N, C-alpha and C positions, 0 to 999 in steps of 0.2 A: 582581876584588871591587870595583874603583874604578869600574867602570861602574854595577855594582850598585847602589852605595853613593850616585852620582850619578842614578840614577834613581831608589831610593826617597828623598830629597831634594825633587826634583822635583815628582813625583806626589803627594807633601804639600802641597809648596807650590799645587798646585792644588786640591787637596780644600780646605784653608783657604782661598782664593781666594772660593770660593764659599761656605762656610761663615759665613764675613765680611761675604757680601751678603746672606744671609737672617740673621744679626744686626743687621744695620740695617731690614730687613724687617720681622722682630716686632718692634724697638724703636720701630715706625710708632704701633704700636697699643697705649698707656698700659694699665697696672693701673687697672683697677675697685679703690673701696675695698673693706676691709673683707678679710676669709678669708686675710691674708697671703701673701707674695708668694710666687713659685716657688721660692725660692732659702732662704726662713725654712721654709717646708714640707719640703724634704731635707732643710734642715741637723737640724733638731728631730729629723729622724725619723718624721714623720705620713708623708711621705709616702717610700718605704723607695728608696737609691740602688741597682741592681744593674748592675755593670763588664758588656760583654759577653762575658768569660769565665764569667761565673756563671750567663750567661742559658737557655741548657740544661736547667741544674740547676732555676732556678727556673721554667720551665714544666713540663719532666716530672714533678719529684719536689715541689713548693711550689704547681701547683696554681693558676700563675700563666693568664692569657691575653696572648697579645700583640695590642695595639692599634698599629698602624702606622699616624700622623698623617700624615705625608708628602703632596705630591699626587700626581695618577693619575700624572703621565707620569716619577713618579721610580719608584711602587709597579711599572707597568710592567717598569719594568727588569729591574729584581729584587726579589725577595719572599720571606719566609721562609712556605712551605707550611704551612697551616690558620691562620695570621694574621688578623686581624680588619683592616680599612681602612676610615676615615671621615677625609677631610682637613679638617687645620684650616685650609690655606690651600684655594684656590680660583682658578680663571685670573679675575681683570676682564674680562668682556664690556662694558662698559659702553663707550657709542662718543662718550661727550660731547666737547667741544672740551678741556678742560680734563686730564679722562682719558686723549686720544689725545695731547697735550702730554707726559705725564706716561710714557706707553706709549714715546716716543722718546726721551725721554732714559735712562730705564729699559735702552733697547737699546742704545742707544750705550756706556755706564757698566756694565752689569752683562748684558744679556741673551745679547750680543754674545760674550762671552768664555763665560759660563757656560751657556749654554743656559735661565738661569730664566725663565721667564715672568711677565709680570707678575699679583701676584695679589692678593686681598684676601680678608680674614677669611671663613670659614665660619660666618653666620650659623645656621648649625642643625645646627653640628657640633652640640652636647650633645644635641638629642631625638634626631639619628643615632646614636649611641653607646646613648642609650637603647632605642630600637626593638631593636639587637644585644644588649646586657646589658640586660635589664631589671632583673635585681637587682643594686641595690647594693654586697650586697656579697662579690657577685664580685670575684675577685682581679686586677686588670688592668695587666701592663705597658708603658707606653708609652716608644715608641719613635720615633725621625726619624729622620734621615741624620746630625747631628752634635749633637742631645740640647736644639736651640736651641726649637725650634717643642714638642717632647716638652714639654718646661719649664710652656712658656704652659699648653697641653694640661691637664697635672696641676690646673693651678690652676683652671682652668673644669669638670674633672670634678669636684674636691674639692669646690667650692662649688657644684655640681648636685648631691653626696650622697652621690660613689663614697670611700668609704670605706679600700679597700684596694687602694692603688695603689704601683706602681711604676715607676721613673725609667729607663729603658738607660741609664745613664751615657755621654756621651761620642759617644752614638750609633753606628747602623753605621758609619760612617766608622772607630770604634774596633774595629769587630769584624776576627777572624781566619778565616780561610779555613774552623776546624773549630767556631767560638765556637758558631754556628748550624747544625741542622740541614735539611733537604731547604729548603734555598736554588733558587729557582724563577726565570726569567728569562733572558735574554740576556747580561745582567752581574756583575759580582762585587757582593756588598751592599754594598761599601765605596766603590765606585766607583758607586753607582748616583745621586748627586746631581752627576755633573758631567757636562757636556754644552757646543755650542757649540763655538766653536773649541778651547777646552779639552781637548775629547773626543776630538781629531782629536791633538792632545798628546799627550794620555795614552796613549793607545791605539802610537804611535812610541815613546816611553817603555817602556813595555810588551815593547814589541818588540824593544828594547835590552838588556832585561835580559834575555831571554829569549836572545838571541845571546851575550849576554856571559859565558852562564852556560855555554853550549854552546861556547868558545872560552879 
């Protein structure tokens, strides 16, 4: 029991570390004026907050479509079958000296541990969603790993005219094994944000958890 509790605690810390890094990343893109902040949209009920335990019901019974806004490398690890995917952030491929310096700093402080690449806002996010979902009355449940990037996304979508939006509260990181059906990929959905050195620590912790249950 002690091993299992310790493993759960440490694995949660690993996931939280990546979430903090992405929070700093999203804060680097200030909100434009007008339209209300994401928090205001959710608090007022304009955008509906849906916890992962209720996501299956929202998708199957209430007519929502899942829009995954994580970058491609997280989506490839684990994803919900049949979901839509448009990345809010994409890898920054700029090779200017200033950007290269930022990439080195990012790698030293964040990338090596979390595996997160240096990204930039996807300037075609809204047009790409509009291509996939031209009817702006469609119900979209917007999701990411921990709920931060999807918060930014729902504001962009609301300003772009989408009026039936849901937000996966806490993101996939808060989901349990049975919350979302037909998960595809090589990893558990709640661990898809974990990469870099922390990924190997996580694998060791999960092994110890299984070992602890067997002994």
